[in-house]
C-alpha positions in Angstrom: 94.3 109.0 125.4 96.6 111.0 123.1 94.7 109.7 120.1 91.2 109.7 121.5 91.2 113.4 122.6 91.9 114.8 119.2 89.3 112.6 117.6 86.8 113.7 120.2 87.6 117.4 119.5 87.1 116.8 115.8 83.8 115.0 116.4 82.5 117.9 118.4 83.9 120.4 115.8 82.1 118.7 112.9 78.9 118.0 114.7 78.6 121.7 115.7 79.2 123.1 112.2 76.7 125.6 110.8 74.5 123.7 108.4 74.0 126.9 106.3 77.7 127.0 105.3 78.6 123.3 105.2 79.5 122.8 101.6 81.1 120.0 99.5 83.1 120.4 96.3 83.8 117.6 93.8 84.8 119.5 90.6 88.4 119.4 89.5 88.6 123.2 90.1 86.4 125.8 91.8 86.3 129.0 93.8 84.3 129.6 97.0 84.1 132.0 100.0 82.8 132.1 103.5 79.2 133.1 104.2 78.4 136.8 103.5 82.0 137.4 102.3 83.4 140.1 102.6 81.0 141.2 105.3 81.5 140.2 109.0 81.0 136.5 109.5 78.8 134.7 112.0 79.8 133.0 115.3 80.3 129.3 115.3 81.8 126.7 112.9 81.8 126.3 109.2 82.9 123.2 107.2 84.0 123.1 103.6 85.1 119.8 102.0 86.9 119.3 98.7 86.8 115.6 97.7 88.2 114.5 94.4 88.8 111.0 92.8 91.8 108.9 93.8 95.1 109.9 92.3 94.2 113.5 92.3 96.0 116.1 94.5 94.5 119.6 95.3 96.3 122.9 94.9 94.7 125.4 97.3 95.3 129.2 96.8 93.9 131.9 99.1 92.6 134.9 97.2 91.6 136.8 100.3 92.1 136.0 104.0 91.1 137.9 107.1 90.3 135.7 110.1 90.9 136.6 113.8 94.0 138.0 115.4 97.5 137.1 114.3 99.3 134.2 116.0 100.8 134.8 119.4 103.6 132.3 120.4 102.5 130.1 117.4 98.9 130.0 118.6 95.8 131.7 117.3 94.3 133.7 120.2 90.6 133.7 119.0 89.3 132.9 115.5 91.1 130.6 113.1 90.9 128.3 110.1 92.1 124.7 110.2 92.8 122.7 107.0 92.9 118.9 107.2 94.7 117.0 104.5 93.0 113.7 104.2 89.9 112.1 105.8 88.4 114.2 108.6 89.1 112.0 111.5 92.5 110.7 110.2 94.2 113.6 108.5 97.7 113.1 107.2 98.6 116.8 107.7 96.9 119.6 109.6 97.4 123.4 109.0 96.1 126.2 111.2 95.9 129.9 110.0 94.7 133.2 111.5 95.2 136.8 111.0 95.9 137.8 107.4 98.8 135.6 106.3 97.7 132.0 105.3 99.8 129.5 103.3 98.9 128.0 100.0 98.7 124.2 100.1 99.3 121.3 97.8 97.6 118.3 99.3 99.1 114.9 99.8 95.7 113.2 99.4 92.5 113.7 97.4 90.6 115.3 100.3 90.9 118.7 101.9 88.6 119.8 104.8 88.6 123.5 105.7 87.1 124.4 109.1 86.3 128.0 110.1 86.1 128.6 113.8 84.6 132.0 115.0 84.2 132.6 118.7 84.8 136.3 119.2 83.2 139.6 118.4 86.3 140.8 116.5 85.3 142.2 113.1 86.8 140.1 110.2 85.9 139.4 106.6 86.5 135.7 106.3 88.2 134.2 103.3 87.9 133.6 99.6 89.8 130.6 98.1 90.5 129.0 94.8 91.5 125.4 94.1 92.7 123.4 91.1 93.9 119.8 90.9 96.4 117.6 89.2 97.0 113.9 88.6 99.4 112.2 91.0 101.6 110.0 88.9 104.2 107.5 89.9 106.3 106.6 86.8 107.8 103.2 86.1 111.5 103.3 87.2 114.2 101.0 85.9 117.2 99.8 87.8 120.3 97.9 86.7 123.5 96.7 88.2 124.5 93.7 90.2 123.0 94.8 93.5 121.1 97.6 95.2 118.5 98.6 97.8 115.1 100.0 96.8 112.5 101.7 99.1 109.1 103.2 98.9 109.0 107.0 98.1 109.5 109.1 101.3 111.2 106.2 103.1 111.4 105.8 106.1 108.0 107.5 106.1 105.0 106.4 104.0 104.4 108.1 100.6 101.3 110.3 100.0 98.4 108.1 98.8 96.8 107.1 96.6 99.4 105.8 94.2 100.4 102.8 92.1 104.1 102.5 91.4 106.3 99.9 89.6 110.0 99.2 89.8 111.8 97.0 87.1 115.1 95.5 88.0 117.4 94.1 85.3 120.8 92.5 85.9 123.4 91.4 83.4 122.6 88.3 81.2 123.4 84.9 82.6 122.4 86.0 86.1 119.3 85.6 88.2 118.0 88.0 90.8 117.7 87.4 94.5 115.2 89.6 96.5 115.4 90.0 100.3 113.1 92.3 102.2 114.8 94.4 104.9 111.6 96.0 106.3 108.0 95.9 105.5 105.2 97.7 107.4 101.6 98.3 106.3 99.5 99.7 109.1 96.3 99.7 107.0 96.2 95.9 106.9 96.2 95.2 110.6 93.0 93.2 110.5 92.0 90.3 108.2 89.0 92.3 106.8 91.1 95.2 105.7 90.6 94.2 102.0 94.3 94.8 101.1 93.8 98.4 99.9 97.6 98.6 99.9 100.3 96.0 99.2 102.8 94.7 96.8 102.9 92.5 93.7 106.1 90.6 92.5 106.6 89.5 88.9 109.1 87.0 87.6 109.9 89.1 84.5 107.9 91.8 83.0 104.9 93.3 84.9 103.0 93.6 81.6 102.4 89.8 81.5 99.9 88.8 84.2 101.1 85.2 84.2 104.4 86.4 85.5 102.9 87.5 88.8 104.4 85.2 91.5 102.5 86.6 94.6 100.5 89.5 95.9 101.3 90.5 99.4 99.7 92.6 102.0 100.1 92.2 105.8 100.9 94.1 108.9 104.5 94.0 110.0 105.3 90.6 108.4 107.6 90.9 105.4 107.0 89.4 101.9 109.0 86.2 101.4 112.4 86.3 99.8 112.5 85.4 96.2 114.9 84.1 93.4 113.9 84.8 89.8 114.2 82.5 86.8 115.6 85.2 84.5 117.5 88.4 84.7 114.4 90.6 85.2 112.1 91.2 88.2 109.2 93.7 88.4 107.7 94.9 91.7 104.5 97.0 91.8 103.3 98.6 95.1 100.1 100.5 95.7 98.1 102.3 98.3 94.5 103.2 97.6 93.7 104.8 100.9 92.4 108.4 100.8 93.6 109.1 104.4 97.3 109.2 103.5 100.0 106.6 102.9 100.5 103.5 105.0 103.0 101.4 103.2 106.7 101.4 104.2 109.3 99.0 102.8 112.9 98.4 101.8 114.4 95.4 100.0 117.7 94.5 98.5 118.4 92.8 95.2 121.5 90.9 94.1 122.6 89.2 90.9 123.5 85.5 91.3 125.1 83.4 88.6 122.7 81.6 86.3 123.3 77.9 85.7 122.0 76.0 82.7 120.5 73.1 84.6 121.3 72.4 88.3 120.3 74.9 91.0 120.4 75.3 94.8 117.6 77.6 95.9 117.7 79.0 99.5 115.0 81.7 99.4 111.5 81.1 100.8 109.9 81.5 97.3 111.4 81.1 93.8 110.9 80.6 90.1 113.0 78.1 88.2 113.2 77.5 84.4 114.7 74.1 83.5 116.8 74.2 81.6 117.4 77.9 81.7 118.8 78.0 78.1 116.3 76.9 75.5 119.1 76.1 73.1 120.5 73.4 75.4 121.7 70.8 72.9 122.1 67.6 74.9 119.9 64.8 73.6 119.4 63.3 77.0 119.1 65.7 79.9 119.0 65.3 83.7 118.6 68.3 85.9 118.5 68.3 89.7 117.3 71.3 91.7 117.9 71.4 95.5 115.3 73.5 97.5 116.4 74.6 100.9 113.8 77.2 101.9 113.9 78.6 105.5 111.6 76.8 107.9 108.0 76.7 106.6 104.9 74.8 107.6 104.1 73.9 104.0 106.0 73.8 100.7 104.0 74.2 97.4 105.5 73.2 94.1 103.6 74.6 91.1 104.4 74.3 87.4 103.7 77.6 85.8 104.5 76.6 82.2 105.2 73.2 80.6 106.6 72.5 77.2 104.0 71.0 74.9 106.0 67.8 74.4 106.1 67.1 78.1 102.9 65.0 78.0 103.3 61.3 77.3 102.3 59.3 80.3 102.4 56.0 78.4 106.1 56.1 77.7 107.1 58.4 80.6 110.4 59.2 78.9 110.1 62.8 80.2 109.3 63.1 83.9 109.8 65.0 87.1 110.5 63.3 90.4 110.4 64.9 93.9 112.5 63.5 96.7 112.7 64.3 100.4 116.1 64.6 102.2 118.1 62.8 99.4 117.7 61.1 96.1 117.0 57.4 96.7 114.1 55.0 96.0 113.0 55.2 99.7 112.7 59.0 99.7 110.8 59.4 96.4 107.7 61.6 97.2 106.1 61.6 93.8 106.7 61.1 90.0 105.0 63.1 87.3 104.9 62.0 83.7 102.1 64.2 82.3 102.4 67.5 84.1 100.4 70.4 82.7 100.3 74.1 83.7 98.9 74.4 87.2 100.1 70.9 88.3 100.7 71.4 92.0 102.3 69.4 94.8 101.9 70.4 98.5 104.2 69.0 101.1 103.4 69.5 104.8 106.3 69.9 107.3 108.9 69.6 104.5 112.4 68.4 105.2 115.2 70.9 105.1 116.2 69.5 101.6 113.8 68.9 98.7 115.1 67.6 95.4 113.3 68.1 92.1 114.8 65.9 89.4 113.9 66.5 85.8 114.7 63.8 83.2 114.0 63.9 79.5 115.1 62.0 76.3 115.8 63.8 73.1 115.5 67.2 74.7 114.1 70.1 72.8 112.7 73.5 73.8 109.2 72.2 73.9 110.1 70.1 76.9 111.2 73.1 78.9 109.2 74.0 82.0 109.0 76.7 84.7 108.5 75.7 88.3 107.5 78.1 91.2 107.8 77.1 94.8 106.2 78.8 97.8 107.2 78.3 101.4 104.1 79.0 103.5 103.7 79.5 107.3 100.6 78.6 109.2 99.7 82.3 109.5 99.8 82.7 105.7 97.0 80.3 105.0 94.5 82.2 102.8 91.2 80.6 103.9 89.8 77.5 105.6 86.7 75.5 104.7 84.8 73.3 107.1 83.6 70.1 105.5 81.2 67.5 107.1 82.0 63.8 106.9 79.1 61.7 105.5 77.6 59.2 108.0 79.9 60.5 110.7 77.9 63.5 112.2 80.3 63.9 115.1 83.3 64.6 112.9 84.2 67.1 110.2 87.3 68.1 108.1 88.9 71.5 108.1 90.7 72.2 104.8 93.4 74.9 104.7 94.1 76.7 101.3 96.8 79.0 100.1 96.1 81.3 97.1 98.7 81.1 94.3 98.4 83.2 91.2 97.1 80.2 89.3 94.6 78.6 91.8 94.0 78.0 95.5 96.1 75.1 96.7 95.0 72.7 99.5 97.9 72.5 102.0 96.4 70.8 105.0 93.4 68.6 106.1 92.6 68.1 109.7 89.8 66.0 111.2 88.0 67.3 114.3 85.7 65.0 116.2 83.6 65.2 119.3 82.1 62.2 121.2 81.8 59.4 120.4 85.0 59.2 118.4 88.2 61.3 118.6 89.4 60.6 115.0 88.3 58.7 112.0 90.7 55.8 112.8 89.9 55.3 116.4 86.9 55.1 118.8 86.6 56.9 122.1 83.9 55.9 124.5 81.4 58.6 125.4 81.6 60.6 128.6 78.6 60.0 130.8 77.4 62.2 133.6 76.5 60.3 136.8 74.8 62.4 139.4 76.2 62.4 142.9 74.2 60.5 145.4 74.2 62.0 148.8 74.0 59.4 151.6 72.4 60.5 154.8 74.4 59.7 158.0 72.4 57.8 160.6 73.2 58.9 164.1 71.3 56.4 166.3 69.7 57.8 169.4 69.7 55.7 172.6 66.2 54.6 171.7 67.2 53.4 168.2 67.8 49.7 168.0 71.1 48.6 166.6 69.4 46.1 164.2 67.3 48.9 162.7 70.5 50.9 162.0 72.2 47.8 160.5 69.3 47.1 158.2 69.2 50.7 156.9 72.9 50.8 156.2 72.8 47.5 154.4 69.8 48.7 152.2 71.7 51.8 151.1 74.8 49.8 150.1 72.6 47.3 148.1 70.9 50.2 146.4 74.2 51.8 145.4 75.6 48.5 144.1 72.4 48.0 142.0 72.6 51.5 140.5 76.3 51.1 139.7 75.6 47.8 137.9 72.8 49.4 135.8 75.0 52.3 134.8 77.9 49.9 133.8 75.5 47.7 131.7 74.0 50.7 129.9 77.4 52.2 129.2 78.8 48.8 127.9 75.8 48.3 125.7 76.1 51.8 124.2 79.8 51.3 123.4 79.3 48.0 121.7 76.5 49.4 119.6 78.5 52.5 118.5 81.6 50.4 117.7 79.5 48.1 115.4 78.0 51.2 113.7 81.4 52.7 113.3 82.9 49.6 111.6 80.2 49.7 109.0 81.0 53.3 107.9 
């Protein structure tokens, strides 16, 4: 009710505005005044809107102002002017002026709505105002050190929008960077169709290289996944393109962790791994093992972002990658890759707590180096689902769940949904038949009814019921046999 009432008041206010003085301004600077200024104004409402492109802020300067009586106990007793900073029905800030002492305004958004309310016979001149504009910039900021906490501007409040900001974190060499989100809230993306007008992009390295983008995140309340880099640099860009004010609030910590040449243990939900991490690694034969221990996730995606050009000889298979579940043994080998290329992807459903990635190469050189990214994905993070019919099985269909990575969508799950006559593609379930209820009349013989007549009638009903039951059973049996034969031929 507290939100609905102001919106209703605004609706009434704008719907009753005087059409003769409703004006819109889109130039970067301009000057305007109320109707008949400086003569006495009319009675009613007047609406002036200044709307500029995104990333422009408005500087409003009153050249003359004479509207109503001065404020009494912080309230205007009769006529007044209200200025809304942002969209009309969802302003970020609201200002109310009366008398002869207004306040110059620098907007937080690219829209200002100025409403003149006149409801008394008091003589006044109205106002004359000038506005200019300037570009809202958010410079790239650089951070160094072994740890720290970064937030959005204006934290714990949202920053004035629209904006696009970037933060670059660099730690000492021979270290990686671990990112953990402490809080993340984006009220603009409450619904799936919000189109992600605000959100965050994380880069493993420089933000100027598009291939370095690990993920793009926008969601309500849920935090982006934790991340471990493959180098000593991480870039994070965050943006808000709404014209009704800021919506994005976040805080995250970063920490430098020692960089190893080959073997890693990764415990964040997402990560980027370069193996080996030093291109000048001079061992002729190389074996690296990376242990992945991401927090509980429904799916785990392994995706090779870059592959050295010599890592492609499937005939010899001297250079390969193996993925193991739980431990490294022949019985737990999940897959083996001898000719991986950029974009090669493995998706594991319900992964174990420990996933081992083993890299083996002979006569190592830098052209056999590769970068692996992994994503722990929950069920709610599935990007989209496709429904796919099954040929010759009209009562069944597949649902395919995909997760969008920066390289391509990845299939993470396939489910088969069936109605009668089968419940799954590997089994047959007999159909459900509807048998109408037969109401049997109760014979209450009168003194004149012979006992043999009652006996014959009762026997006839029982025979009829037995016959109907036999027919239903035969029909049902015949149908099941026919469908089973048909199913075996699919």
